[in-house]
C-alpha angles and dihedrals in degrees: 000000000000124000117243113254093244090056091049090051091048090052091051091051090047089056089052092045098100125084093223092056092048090049091050091052091047092051092048091056086080091057140279117330134190118239092253090061091049090050090051091055100041125059099226136111115263092245091052092050090048091055093049092047089051091054091049091047094049090049091054095241094116136026128216127211125184116226106183107302093342127089114212120200128204138174111270092227148339094270091074090058089048091053091051090049091051090050091051091050092049091048091048090052092050094048092046090054091048091048091052091050091049091049091051091048093050092047090050091047093049090051094051096039095232139086 
């Protein structure tokens, strides 16, 4: 039995729903990186990073390639970077709207002399 599309999308977003995973994907936008570089950039224990990388690898969002004793991770495709860009744009829109509302509130408060 196939999974409805909305459930598949929800599962993908669930996989992306951890800050460490998002940070890994952001770092990999600049190109492939060995695990030691990812560890240097992310404040997480090596075992924790390993678990998050395994989730991203199983989901097909990143690829792993062994180079000697080092494992190098990369984004599986350009669409992942596009998804991260879209998320940044949505967040910027939301924060911009909140900033405008706060500005209006502060202007109104300054005019009335009370919070």
